[in-house]
SERO-4910 file (N, C-alpha, C, O; in steps of 0.05 Angstrom, whole numbers):
BEGIN
 pado doro    nc1    nc2    nc3   cac1   cac2   cac3    cc1    cc2    cc3    oc1    oc2    oc3
  Met    A     15    -15      9      2      0     -3     15     36      0     27     47     19
  Asn    A      6     47    -25     26     65     -6     23     92     -1      1    100      7
  Ile    A     35    102     -3     36    129     26      4    137     18     -8    119     29
  Thr    A     -7    146     11    -25    156      2    -50    149      4    -68    164      9
  Asn    A    -53    120     -1    -79     98     20    -73     89     45    -88     76     59
  Gln    A    -41     98     53    -37     79     80    -46    109     97    -51    104    121
  Leu    A    -49    136     90    -54    161    102    -89    154    107   -101    149    128
  Ala    A   -101    157     74   -130    157     76   -137    142     95   -154    153    110
  Lys    A   -125    105    105   -137     96    120   -127    104    156   -138    100    178
  Ala    A   -105    113    148   -105    123    178   -121    149    189   -120    156    213
  Ile    A   -139    167    163   -144    183    177   -175    183    184   -186    198    200
  Gln    A   -193    158    166   -211    140    164   -214    132    193   -231    142    208
  His    A   -191    109    204   -192    104    234   -196    135    256   -209    140    277
  Cys    A   -177    152    236   -179    182    264   -212    180    269   -225    171    288
  Gln    A   -222    192    243   -253    197    242   -262    185    255   -278    196    269
  Leu    A   -256    147    260   -281    138    280   -268    123    305   -273    103    319
  Ser    A   -248    142    301   -233    150    337   -222    127    346   -220    123    370
  Gln    A   -216    112    332   -207     81    328   -164     86    322   -148     75    306
  Phe    A   -159    110    348   -133    116    350   -110     93    350    -91     93    334
  Asp    A   -115     73    372    -92     53    368    -91     42    337    -70     34    327
  Arg    A   -112     42    326   -107     34    297    -82     50    287    -59     42    283
  Ala    A    -95     81    281    -85     96    264    -56    100    273    -37    100    257
  Ile    A    -52    103    301    -24    118    308     -7     94    298     13    108    292
  Pro    A      3     60    289     26     54    273     22     57    249     41     50    235
  Ile    A      2     65    235     11     66    211     14     97    205     24    105    184
  Leu    A      7    112    223     23    144    219     54    139    225     70    146    207
  Lys    A     63    127    249     94    122    257     95    113    227    108    130    214
  Asn    A     86     93    211     99     76    194    100     91    167    115     83    150
  Ile    A     88    108    163     91    126    139    110    147    148    120    156    127
  Leu    A    126    165    181    132    184    178    156    174    178    172    192    172
  Arg    A    172    140    186    194    127    180    202    130    150    223    138    141
  Lys    A    181    121    138    197    126    110    202    149     95    220    153     77
  Lys    A    174    174    110    180    204     86    169    227    117    147    237    124
  Pro    A    191    228    126    186    244    150    182    267    154    179    278    176
  Asp    A    183    281    125    171    306    129    142    305    117    130    325    109
  Gln    A    131    280    116    107    282    115     85    294    128     72    280    143
  Val    A     75    324    124     55    340    138     34    321    151     30    312    174
  Glu    A     22    318    129     -3    306    145     -7    292    164    -23    295    182
  Ala    A     10    273    160     11    248    184     27    257    204     28    244    225
  Ile    A     44    285    200     48    290    227     32    303    243     39    308    266
  Thr    A     16    309    237     -6    335    245    -23    306    251    -21    301    275
  Asn    A    -30    297    244    -54    270    249    -56    258    276    -75    252    290
  Leu    A    -28    256    277    -12    246    300    -14    260    316    -28    253    335
  Gly    A     -1    285    319      0    308    333    -33    308    343    -35    303    367
  Val    A    -55    312    331    -86    311    338    -85    288    355    -90    292    379
  Ile    A    -80    264    345    -94    244    363    -71    234    391    -72    212    403
  Phe    A    -53    253    396    -36    252    428    -52    281    437    -53    284    462
  Ala    A    -63    303    422    -77    311    444    -99    312    447   -109    329    461
  His    A   -115    292    434   -143    285    437   -141    266    460   -162    261    470
  Gln    A   -120    256    470   -106    234    490    -89    247    515    -77    236    534
  Lys    A    -96    279    508    -84    295    531    -48    295    540    -37    302    561
  Asn    A    -33    281    506      0    277    513      0    310    491      6    316    468
  Tyr    A    -10    324    514      3    361    494     29    363    491     35    371    469
  Lys    A     46    357    505     75    356    509     82    350    480     93    365    464
  Glu    A     75    326    477     82    309    453     65    328    423     78    336    404
  Ala    A     37    333    425     25    339    404     32    364    403     17    374    386
  Glu    A     50    383    414     63    411    412     89    405    395     93    419    375
  Arg    A    104    387    402    122    379    382    119    368    356    137    369    338
  Leu    A     92    355    352     95    343    328     89    369    315    100    372    293
  Phe    A     72    387    323     58    412    309     82    423    310     92    414    290
  Asp    A     99    437    320    128    445    314    146    434    299    163    449    288
  Gln    A    146    410    296    154    402    275    144    402    248    159    406    229
  Ala    A    115    397    244     99    407    219    100    435    209     99    447    187
  Gln    A    104    440    232    103    469    219    141    487    208    148    509    198
  Val    A    157    464    218    189    474    206    183    451    171    201    447    155
  Phe    A    150    438    168    159    430    142    142    443    128    130    434    109
  Gly    A    139    466    137    126    487    122     86    480    124     71    483    104
  Ala    A     77    473    150     50    478    155     39    501    168     50    511    187
  Thr    A     17    509    158      8    540    164    -22    542    160    -31    564    165
  Asp    A    -44    521    149    -58    524    138    -76    539    164    -64    545    185
  Arg    A   -107    545    162   -124    544    179   -121    531    210   -113    538    232
  Asn    A   -137    504    194   -143    488    209   -119    474    227   -124    466    250
  Phe    A   -100    473    218    -83    474    227    -67    490    253    -54    480    272
  Leu    A    -71    514    247    -66    540    265    -74    536    288    -60    537    308
  Phe    A   -108    530    286   -133    533    309   -119    503    324   -116    504    348
  Asn    A   -114    484    312   -116    467    322    -82    468    349    -82    460    372
  Leu    A    -66    477    340    -39    486    351    -47    509    374    -36    509    396
  Ile    A    -64    526    368    -80    546    387    -84    531    409    -74    533    431
  Asn    A   -104    512    397   -124    494    426    -91    481    449    -85    484    473
  Ile    A    -79    469    429    -48    458    444    -39    472    460    -38    465    484
  Lys    A    -31    496    454    -19    518    477    -36    523    497    -30    527    521
  Ile    A    -65    525    484    -83    542    503    -76    515    529    -58    518    545
  Glu    A    -93    491    527    -87    468    539    -56    462    553    -54    444    570
  Met    A    -37    474    547     -4    477    555     -5    500    572     18    502    582
  His    A    -22    523    582    -24    544    587     -7    567    580      1    585    596
  Lys    A     -4    565    552     16    579    536     -3    602    525     -3    605    501
  Ile    A    -12    611    534    -33    640    531    -19    653    512    -27    652    489
  Asp    A      2    668    520     12    690    503     17    678    473     13    695    456
  Glu    A     27    650    463     43    638    455      3    638    428     -2    642    404
  Ala    A    -11    631    452    -34    618    436    -44    650    421    -49    654    397
  Ser    A    -46    665    436    -56    700    425    -40    710    409    -47    731    398
  Gln    A    -13    697    401      1    704    375      2    694    349     10    705    329
  Ile    A    -13    661    355    -21    662    335    -38    663    323    -42    657    299
  Leu    A    -58    675    351    -86    684    341    -87    706    314   -104    710    297
  Lys    A    -71    714    319    -61    742    302    -58    734    280    -64    752    264
  Lys    A    -51    710    266    -37    708    241    -62    698    221    -61    694    197
  Leu    A    -90    695    244   -115    690    231   -132    710    236   -156    704    236
  Asp    A   -124    735    241   -141    749    239   -152    769    225   -164    789    234
  Arg    A   -147    762    193   -159    781    169   -182    761    172   -194    769    192
  Asn    A   -188    748    167   -209    725    166   -217    726    184   -200    717    199
  Lys    A   -241    733    198   -246    739    219   -277    720    218   -297    733    214
  Asp    A   -279    692    220   -298    676    217   -300    665    242   -286    671    261
  Ala    A   -327    644    240   -336    643    270   -319    624    289   -318    625    314
  Gln    A   -302    603    265   -286    593    298   -265    614    303   -257    609    325
  Phe    A   -252    636    292   -238    649    305   -249    670    325   -234    681    342
  Tyr    A   -275    676    325   -288    692    351   -289    670    363   -288    681    385
  Ile    A   -291    648    367   -294    623    391   -277    620    397   -279    619    422
  Val    A   -246    617    388   -231    620    398   -218    644    410   -200    640    426
  Lys    A   -224    666    403   -215    687    410   -236    694    449   -228    701    472
  Leu    A   -260    687    438   -274    685    467   -262    668    484   -269    674    507
  Lys    A   -248    649    483   -242    631    503   -219    647    506   -217    650    530
  Leu    A   -200    658    495   -185    670    506   -191    691    523   -187    691    547
  Met    A   -198    703    515   -212    723    534   -220    714    567   -212    723    588
  Arg    A   -244    690    559   -244    675    585   -226    671    599   -230    678    622
  Ile    A   -201    660    595   -187    648    607   -160    668    617   -142    659    631
  Glu    A   -160    707    604   -143    721    607   -159    745    626   -150    766    637
  Asn    A   -192    733    627   -210    744    648   -212    782    631   -210    802    645
  Lys    A   -215    782    612   -212    807    603   -238    806    595   -242    795    573
  Lys    A   -262    819    612   -284    823    611   -293    846    583   -312    847    566
  Arg    A   -266    867    589   -282    889    575   -283    886    536   -297    892    517
  Ile    A   -252    868    544   -246    864    515   -271    834    495   -274    827    472
  Ala    A   -279    828    518   -283    793    507   -323    810    494   -338    800    477
  Met    A   -328    836    510   -355    854    512   -347    866    485   -369    868    475
  Asp    A   -331    875    468   -326    886    442   -320    868    419   -320    873    395
  Val    A   -315    839    435   -312    823    406   -345    811    411   -351    793    396
  Ile    A   -359    819    425   -379    808    427   -391    829    405   -400    823    383
  Asn    A   -390    847    412   -414    871    406   -399    866    369   -416    875    353
  Asp    A   -380    858    358   -364    859    328   -379    840    327   -400    846    315
  Ile    A   -379    816    336   -399    796    323   -429    799    320   -439    791    298
  Leu    A   -447    810    342   -465    820    334   -475    836    314   -499    837    308
  His    A   -454    852    302   -456    871    279   -445    852    252   -447    862    230
  Ser    A   -434    830    254   -421    826    240   -440    797    219   -456    786    234
  Glu    A   -440    789    199   -456    750    191   -455    743    217   -479    740    224
  Gly    A   -439    739    235   -432    710    253   -452    722    267   -445    724    291
  Arg    A   -474    730    263   -482    740    290   -504    728    286   -524    738    297
  Ser    A   -508    697    261   -539    677    263   -523    651    266   -532    629    262
  His    A   -497    656    274   -481    624    278   -487    604    300   -473    606    320
  Tyr    A   -499    591    299   -511    574    326   -482    571    348   -478    579    372
  Glu    A   -468    559    333   -445    541    357   -441    577    364   -451    584    386
  Leu    A   -427    599    349   -420    623    361   -442    633    379   -434    645    399
  Arg    A   -457    632    377   -484    650    384   -478    636    420   -474    650    440
  Phe    A   -479    604    420   -479    591    444   -449    592    465   -446    585    488
  Asn    A   -433    602    450   -404    611    459   -411    639    470   -405    645    494
  Ile    A   -423    656    455   -436    687    458   -445    680    500   -432    684    521
  Ala    A   -474    668    496   -484    661    516   -466    648    542   -468    658    564
  Tyr    A   -450    625    537   -425    623    548   -406    643    569   -402    647    593
  Thr    A   -398    650    550   -381    677    548   -398    702    575   -387    713    594
  Tyr    A   -426    703    564   -438    720    584   -436    714    612   -421    725    628
  Asn    A   -452    695    618   -451    678    646   -421    675    662   -419    681    685
  Tyr    A   -397    664    647   -372    666    650   -373    703    671   -374    707    695
  Phe    A   -372    720    650   -379    749    665   -393    754    680   -394    777    690
  Lys    A   -408    736    687   -434    743    714   -456    756    699   -475    760    714
  Leu    A   -461    765    672   -476    779    656   -511    757    648   -523    752    628
  Tyr    A   -513    751    673   -529    725    676   -555    729    658   -564    713    642
  Asp    A   -567    756    662   -597    763    653   -584    758    617   -599    748    600
  Asn    A   -554    765    609   -554    756    578   -561    741    568   -579    736    553
  Ala    A   -528    724    587   -531    695    580   -570    676    579   -578    661    561
  Ile    A   -581    681    597   -607    670    602   -622    675    577   -635    656    569
  Cys    A   -623    702    560   -636    707    543   -632    696    519   -649    689    502
  Leu    A   -596    693    517   -593    686    489   -595    658    503   -618    653    496
  Tyr    A   -587    637    516   -594    605    511   -624    600    503   -635    589    484
  Lys    A   -633    614    525   -672    619    510   -676    615    483   -686    594    475
  Glu    A   -669    635    468   -667    636    444   -659    619    421   -667    618    398
  Leu    A   -634    599    437   -626    577    424   -637    563    431   -636    544    416
  Tyr    A   -650    560    446   -671    538    459   -693    533    432   -696    513    418
  Lys    A   -705    557    430   -733    547    426   -726    545    387   -742    537    370
  Glu    A   -693    555    382   -686    538    346   -680    506    350   -685    490    333
  Asn    A   -667    500    375   -667    468    385   -672    463    410   -658    466    430
  Asn    A   -692    455    408   -701    439    442   -694    420    447   -701    414    470
  His    A   -679    402    434   -664    380    439   -636    380    445   -623    359    447
  Asn    A   -626    402    447   -602    400    448   -594    406    480   -600    427    492
  Glu    A   -574    374    494   -576    382    516   -545    398    530   -534    398    552
  Ser    A   -542    407    512   -519    429    526   -528    452    526   -520    466    545
  Ile    A   -543    461    510   -568    484    516   -581    492    547   -582    512    562
  Leu    A   -591    460    546   -608    454    573   -595    463    599   -602    480    616
  Tyr    A   -568    444    596   -561    451    619   -549    481    622   -555    495    641
  Asn    A   -530    492    602   -513    516    606   -542    534    620   -534    554    632
  Leu    A   -571    531    620   -584    546    603   -591    543    641   -593    563    655
  Gly    A   -593    522    648   -604    516    685   -571    523    701   -569    520    725
  Val    A   -551    531    687   -532    534    706   -532    567    706   -522    577    726
  Ser    A   -541    584    687   -539    601    683   -572    616    704   -571    640    711
  Leu    A   -598    598    710   -602    606    718   -610    608    753   -623    621    769
  Asn    A   -593    585    750   -589    586    780   -563    601    792   -556    602    816
  Asn    A   -548    613    769   -521    636    776   -548    651    786   -555    644    808
  Asn    A   -563    668    775   -578    682    772   -607    688    793   -625    706    793
  His    A   -600    660    815   -625    661    831   -659    650    827   -679    650    841
  Gln    A   -651    641    805   -674    629    791   -681    607    789   -686    600    766
  Tyr    A   -685    588    812   -669    563    820   -698    546    807   -690    532    789
  Ser    A   -724    542    810   -738    520    800   -736    535    767   -722    522    751
  Glu    A   -742    547    762   -741    553    735   -714    527    725   -717    506    712
  Ala    A   -687    537    737   -657    526    738   -672    493    737   -670    483    714
  Ile    A   -684    478    755   -693    458    757   -701    442    735   -694    419    728
  Glu    A   -729    468    720   -736    453    706   -717    451    678   -720    428    669
  Tyr    A   -702    462    663   -692    465    648   -662    427    662   -650    409    650
  Phe    A   -664    432    682   -638    414    686   -652    388    685   -639    369    676
  Arg    A   -681    383    694   -693    359    680   -693    354    654   -689    332    644
  Lys    A   -700    379    638   -704    366    608   -678    357    607   -681    333    603
  Ala    A   -652    361    608   -631    356    605   -623    325    601   -613    309    585
  Glu    A   -637    328    630   -634    290    641   -646    279    624   -637    258    614
  Asp    A   -666    287    617   -693    267    589   -677    257    567   -683    237    554
  Tyr    A   -650    278    560   -637    270    543   -611    251    542   -601    235    526
  Val    A   -603    261    569   -572    255    566   -578    222    592   -565    202    594
  Gly    A   -599    229    607   -599    202    625   -597    210    648   -612    227    658
  Phe    A   -573    196    663   -562    199    685   -537    212    687   -520    203    672
  Ser    A   -527    235    707   -513    250    699   -503    262    724   -520    275    737
  Ser    A   -481    261    734   -477    275    767   -469    299    762   -462    308    784
  Asn    A   -464    317    745   -464    344    738   -489    348    741   -491    361    762
  Ile    A   -508    346    734   -535    355    719   -543    347    751   -545    367    766
  Lys    A   -547    322    763   -552    320    798   -541    332    820   -549    333    843
  Lys    A   -520    341    811   -508    365    826   -519    392    828   -523    407    847
  Asn    A   -522    394    801   -539    423    803   -560    430    811   -564    453    820
  Ile    A   -586    406    809   -606    408    824   -602    406    845   -623    411    857
  Ala    A   -583    400    863   -580    392    889   -578    428    903   -584    437    925
  Ile    A   -563    442    872   -558    458    893   -571    480    889   -561    501    899
  Ser    A   -598    481    870   -623    492    876   -637    490    884   -653    509    887
  Leu    A   -640    463    895   -657    453    919   -643    464    939   -659    483    942
  Val    A   -628    468    955   -613    471    971   -614    506    978   -612    514   1001
  His    A   -617    521    958   -628    554    963   -657    552    964   -671    571    973
  Gln    A   -670    525    954   -695    542    966   -699    529    996   -721    533   1007
  Gly    A   -680    515   1009   -681    502   1036   -692    475   1034   -706    470   1054
  Met    A   -692    463   1024   -709    434   1011   -675    419   1010   -661    414    991
  Tyr    A   -670    416   1040   -649    398   1040   -645    362   1038   -623    350   1037
  Ser    A   -673    353   1039   -679    325   1040   -676    321   1012   -663    302   1004
  Asp    A   -688    339    996   -693    339    968   -663    336    953   -656    318    938
  Ala    A   -648    356    962   -621    357    956   -599    338    959   -583    335    940
  Leu    A   -598    324    983   -590    300    986   -599    269    974   -586    248    976
  Asn    A   -622    273    964   -632    248    956   -621    247    923   -615    227    910
  Glu    A   -619    280    914   -608    274    886   -570    270    883   -557    260    864
  Leu    A   -559    282    911   -538    265    925   -535    248    921   -520    243    902
  Lys    A   -547    229    936   -543    209    943   -552    184    917   -550    160    923
  Gln    A   -562    191    893   -561    178    864   -533    184    860   -520    164    855
  Cys    A   -522    202    860   -490    202    852   -471    180    861   -459    165    846
  Ile    A   -471    183    894   -463    167    908   -463    131    905   -444    116    911
  Ala    A   -483    126    897   -502     98    888   -482     95    863   -468     75    864
  Ile    A   -480    106    849   -464    106    819   -434    106    823   -419     90    811
  Asp    A   -425    127    843   -396    131    847   -379    135    877   -370    158    882
  Lys    A   -376    110    899   -371    117    923   -349    137    928   -345    145    951
  Thr    A   -335    145    910   -307    155    912   -315    187    898   -295    200    892
  Asp    A   -334    196    894   -346    215    890   -349    245    897   -367    262    894
  Tyr    A   -315    243    912   -309    265    935   -324    291    940   -331    300    962
  Asp    A   -329    307    909   -342    332    903   -369    332    922   -377    348    939
  Cys    A   -380    309    913   -404    294    917   -415    295    948   -436    304    958
  Leu    A   -397    284    957   -395    272    995   -386    298   1000   -405    309   1011
  Met    A   -369    311    997   -371    341   1002   -388    363   1006   -386    382   1021
  Lys    A   -413    355    984   -435    372    981   -454    357    997   -470    372   1009
  Ile    A   -456    337   1000   -465    323   1028   -474    334   1056   -496    342   1065
  Ala    A   -445    332   1065   -428    340   1087   -443    374   1090   -462    376   1105
  Tyr    A   -432    397   1077   -443    404   1067   -480    424   1079   -486    442   1095
  Ile    A   -492    407   1059   -515    409   1065   -527    394   1094   -551    394   1099
  Leu    A   -508    383   1109   -520    366   1138   -515    380   1155   -526    378   1177
  Glu    A   -492    403   1148   -481    423   1165   -502    437   1159   -516    435   1179
  Leu    A   -519    457   1136   -537    474   1137   -555    461   1155   -557    473   1176
  Asp    A   -567    443   1153   -592    425   1164   -583    421   1201   -594    408   1218
  Gly    A   -559    437   1201   -564    427   1232   -553    405   1244   -550    403   1269
  Lys    A   -546    385   1227   -529    367   1238   -506    362   1227   -500    351   1207
  Thr    A   -490    375   1246   -463    367   1250   -448    349   1249   -427    344   1236
  Asp    A   -462    337   1267   -443    300   1274   -444    283   1250   -432    262   1246
  Gln    A   -460    297   1234   -476    272   1214   -455    284   1189   -450    264   1175
  Ala    A   -439    311   1175   -426    332   1172   -401    312   1183   -394    290   1176
  Ile    A   -392    329   1199   -365    318   1208   -363    281   1197   -351    276   1176
  Asp    A   -374    263   1210   -376    234   1195   -368    232   1168   -349    218   1160
  Ile    A   -389    253   1147   -380    249   1116   -351    263   1116   -335    256   1098
  Tyr    A   -342    281   1134   -315    286   1123   -289    274   1125   -269    274   1111
  Asp    A   -297    260   1160   -276    232   1170   -283    213   1144   -263    201   1137
  Glu    A   -305    208   1128   -301    191   1102   -291    192   1083   -281    173   1069
  Val    A   -292    218   1078   -273    228   1055   -239    223   1066   -219    218   1053
  Ile    A   -241    228   1096   -208    239   1095   -195    214   1099   -171    211   1098
  Ser    A   -219    187   1104   -203    161   1109   -195    144   1085   -175    129   1084
  Leu    A   -220    153   1058   -217    143   1034   -196    157   1018   -179    141   1010
  Glu    A   -193    183   1012   -172    192   1013   -153    212   1030   -169    228   1039
  Pro    A   -132    219   1037   -119    227   1052   -103    262   1035    -97    284   1044
  Lys    A   -101    252   1014   -100    282   1000   -119    302    991   -118    325    983
  Phe    A   -139    284    995   -170    302    991   -171    326   1014   -190    324   1030
  Tyr    A   -152    349   1016   -149    370   1035   -168    389   1044   -166    403   1065
  Thr    A   -188    389   1025   -211    410   1028   -229    394   1050   -245    407   1064
  Ala    A   -226    364   1054   -237    360   1073   -244    356   1102   -263    351   1117
  Ser    A   -206    364   1102   -195    374   1127   -200    403   1128   -204    411   1151
  Gln    A   -200    413   1118   -196    445   1116   -238    450   1130   -248    467   1145
  Asp    A   -247    431   1119   -285    445   1117   -285    433   1155   -293    445   1174
  Lys    A   -275    411   1154   -272    397   1182   -263    424   1197   -279    430   1214
  Ser    A   -243    439   1195   -235    451   1217   -251    480   1219   -248    499   1235
  Tyr    A   -266    478   1199   -287    508   1198   -302    500   1220   -302    517   1237
  Ile    A   -316    475   1226   -337    459   1230   -333    462   1267   -352    470   1281
  Lys    A   -307    456   1281   -296    448   1289   -288    479   1308   -290    481   1333
  Leu    A   -277    503   1290   -277    520   1295   -293    534   1311   -287    545   1332
  Lys    A   -318    533   1298   -347    549   1301   -358    527   1329   -377    535   1343
  Met    A   -346    502   1334   -367    493   1348   -355    490   1376   -362    474   1394
  Gly    A   -328    517   1378   -308    520   1398   -290    500   1406   -278    500   1428
  Asp    A   -288    480   1385   -254    461   1391   -240    467   1378   -239    456   1356
  Phe    A   -221    491   1386   -208    511   1379   -177    501   1370   -164    511   1352
  His    A   -168    477   1387   -149    457   1395   -147    438   1360   -127    436   1345
  Gln    A   -171    427   1357   -169    406   1333   -174    423   1314   -161    420   1294
  Gly    A   -196    448   1315   -191    463   1289   -172    471   1281   -163    464   1260
  Trp    A   -164    481   1293   -126    496   1291   -117    483   1267   -116    488   1243
  Asp    A   -108    451   1290    -87    427   1273    -99    419   1244    -86    416   1223
  Leu    A   -128    416   1248   -134    407   1216   -139    438   1201   -161    443   1192
  Tyr    A   -130    446   1200   -136    475   1183   -103    481   1178    -94    489   1156
  Arg    A    -88    476   1202    -66    487   1194    -50    458   1175    -31    463   1161
  Tyr    A    -59    432   1178    -47    416   1167    -52    414   1141    -35    405   1124
  Arg    A    -87    425   1133   -100    425   1099    -70    458   1090    -58    461   1069
  Gln    A    -70    472   1111    -47    499   1096    -23    495   1093    -11    516   1087
  Tyr    A    -10    478   1095     11    466   1100     17    447   1072     40    441   1066
  Gln    A     -8    437   1056     -7    413   1042     -1    432   1016      3    420    995
  Asp    A      1    457   1015      4    472    982      7    492    997    -10    502   1011
  Leu    A     32    499    994     40    528   1010     38    548    991     41    570   1001
  Lys    A     33    546    958     41    563    944     13    572    943     12    587    924
  Lys    A    -11    571    952    -36    581    950    -34    597    976    -56    605    980
  Cys    A    -18    605    995    -17    626   1012    -10    648   1003     10    647    990
  Lys    A    -23    676   1004    -12    694    999     -2    717   1014      3    740   1007
  Ile    A      1    702   1040     19    717   1056     31    689   1073     15    671   1078
  Asn    A     60    688   1082     71    661   1096     79    692   1128     76    716   1133
  Asp    A     90    663   1142    109    668   1160    137    695   1161    145    712   1176
  Phe    A    143    685   1134    164    712   1131    163    739   1123    176    760   1127
  Glu    A    136    731   1106    122    754   1095    122    779   1120    130    802   1119
  Ile    A    109    764   1138     88    773   1165    126    791   1179    123    814   1188
  Leu    A    137    788   1179    163    793   1201    174    820   1180    195    831   1187
  Lys    A    164    827   1161    168    848   1145    151    875   1151    161    897   1146
  Ile    A    126    871   1163    111    898   1169    125    914   1190    140    910   1209
  Asp    A    116    933   1179    128    954   1194    117    964   1223    102    983   1223
  Trp    A    124    954   1241    110    955   1269    100    986   1281     84    994   1297
  Gln    A    117    996   1263    101   1032   1275     83   1033   1265     67   1044   1280
  Lys    A     71   1026   1242     43   1039   1234     21   1023   1250     24    999   1255
  Lys    A      1   1038   1256    -23   1021   1251    -30   1008   1232    -21   1015   1210
  Ile    A    -46    986   1235    -56    973   1221    -84    956   1223    -91    950   1246
  Asn    A    -98    950   1203   -121    935   1207   -117    904   1195   -103    900   1175
  Ile    A   -130    882   1208   -133    861   1197   -167    851   1198   -185    851   1215
  Tyr    A   -166    837   1156   -195    842   1155   -190    812   1136   -168    806   1128
  Glu    A   -211    798   1132   -219    776   1111   -216    798   1083   -219    822   1077
  Glu    A   -207    769   1073   -200    784   1045   -223    778   1026   -235    794   1012
  Gln    A   -229    748   1026   -250    730   1012   -283    707   1026   -306    701   1019
  Gly    A   -264    703   1050   -284    687   1066   -271    671   1088   -253    681   1102
  Val    A   -281    645   1092   -277    636   1116   -245    623   1116   -231    619   1136
  Gly    A   -238    618   1093   -212    606   1091   -188    629   1097   -167    625   1110
  Asp    A   -194    652   1087   -174    679   1090   -185    690   1127   -167    702   1139
  Trp    A   -201    688   1137   -210    695   1171   -189    672   1188   -175    679   1207
  Val    A   -190    649   1179   -181    631   1195   -153    631   1190   -140    625   1210
  Phe    A   -138    636   1165   -115    633   1149   -102    656   1172    -90    651   1193
  His    A   -108    682   1161    -99    709   1177    -97    706   1207    -80    715   1222
  Leu    A   -121    692   1213   -107    697   1254    -99    683   1259   -108    678   1282
  Arg    A    -83    666   1253    -56    651   1264    -36    671   1260    -20    671   1279
  Phe    A    -30    688   1241    -16    711   1250    -18    728   1280      1    738   1292
  Leu    A    -43    727   1286    -51    746   1305    -30    750   1331    -27    773   1339
  Ser    A    -17    729   1342     -2    725   1364     17    740   1363     22    753   1383
  Leu    A     30    741   1342     57    749   1331     45    786   1328     59    804   1339
  Val    A     25    792   1315     19    816   1311     21    838   1343     28    861   1348
  Glu    A      8    809   1363     -1    825   1394     29    823   1410     33    841   1426
  Lys    A     48    803   1406     70    810   1420     83    841   1406     91    857   1423
  Asn    A     85    849   1376     90    873   1364     81    894   1368     94    914   1366
  Leu    A     53    894   1376     33    930   1373     14    924   1380      0    904   1374
  His    A     11    945   1399     -4    945   1414    -33    960   1406    -53    963   1421
  Asn    A    -29    970   1373    -60    992   1369    -63    971   1340    -52    974   1318
  Ala    A    -77    954   1346    -88    944   1319   -120    939   1321   -131    938   1343
  Ser    A   -130    937   1300   -162    928   1300   -175    909   1290   -179    917   1267
  Val    A   -185    888   1290   -189    865   1278   -217    873   1264   -229    893   1272
  Ile    A   -225    857   1241   -250    856   1230   -261    837   1224   -259    833   1200
  Ile    A   -275    818   1239   -273    786   1236   -309    788   1236   -323    806   1244
  Asp    A   -316    760   1223   -341    751   1229   -350    731   1252   -339    710   1259
  Lys    A   -375    744   1262   -368    741   1297   -371    721   1305   -369    718   1329
  Arg    A   -378    691   1282   -377    671   1290   -341    663   1305   -331    647   1321
  Phe    A   -335    677   1295   -293    678   1305   -293    694   1335   -276    694   1353
  His    A   -308    702   1334   -299    725   1360   -293    704   1385   -273    713   1396
  Pro    A   -301    683   1399   -286    658   1420   -266    662   1411   -250    676   1424
  Leu    A   -257    651   1385   -230    649   1375   -218    666   1390   -205    660   1409
  Leu    A   -224    699   1380   -196    715   1392   -201    718   1421   -180    724   1433
  Thr    A   -223    715   1438   -222    724   1464   -224    711   1476   -235    715   1498
  Asp    A   -210    674   1465   -196    652   1476   -171    654   1478   -158    647   1498
  Asn    A   -159    666   1455   -124    660   1452   -112    693   1461    -92    700   1473
  Phe    A   -141    713   1447   -116    736   1461   -131    766   1475   -155    771   1476
  Gln    A   -118    775   1481   -129    803   1504   -145    818   1480   -142    817   1456
  Glu    A   -166    832   1497   -185    853   1492   -174    877   1484   -188    897   1479
***
């Protein structure tokens, strides 16, 4: 079989997702003809599909050396760069394609804007699309709605998703993402309606079940929410995310001991699932068990020091002659994390004020002077 026929056979296998059959054919072609660009790129696409992005990038770089420059090739290369978190490189490649701003160009552009969290530029891009022929492109409009949701423009997202739903009411992706946007917009009952419709098309889905549970929790329907999540656990007993949600709901429902049991179960099943230790520490601290609460939180924090925005060495650089305020940045985690430095503050500074959630006042009065 000549190279042309071999390549056609390999491509046919790729189209059928028969990658194990395609790979040896493509490698055999490259042994005979190392500069066969189509074989190189198809092999690269297979590795990308298998999430071996490093090897995929190497092959695409090799194909570029041999002259590969067509649009599909560059779009594939952009997606590989994105998966490897090489966003600047991906953006530079996209600039080579801006002479022909088709739907595929805008879809990738919006994806990059979401990754880089560039809301204003994303809105400018959407405005360009809405004033172009691309405004009627279904997949592109789906990506616009997804981008609206990402940047918390939920009303815009819901409106566009509903337009798309009217055009195709059998698209489970539209139904699911519409449900997500409705959830985000606090329209919980309607969100459940669309999640149920999505279930009708895809069957059981843990993602859908978890989102329905979120909707139910926000309506105070804790028992119903737990029933949804228990269906997920029946399928996968090691779904730690689901177990954590169950523990959280039990805590909301005042069943603290049961919540702690769930956290202990997660810690037992997977000690490296550190969030369980962290969330259990919050309960213990709120219950007044400061000794175990601190130990659990300290254990969690030191498993991933790179996430700490401040550490012991940085706190020592403070100019103690100044008056300082200590306050939370985002949530409970920040309150707990910053509190651990108060003993150092107390030793060096007598003029400090602490702004903190009242649930943690006992922690202050128990450990520090008024």
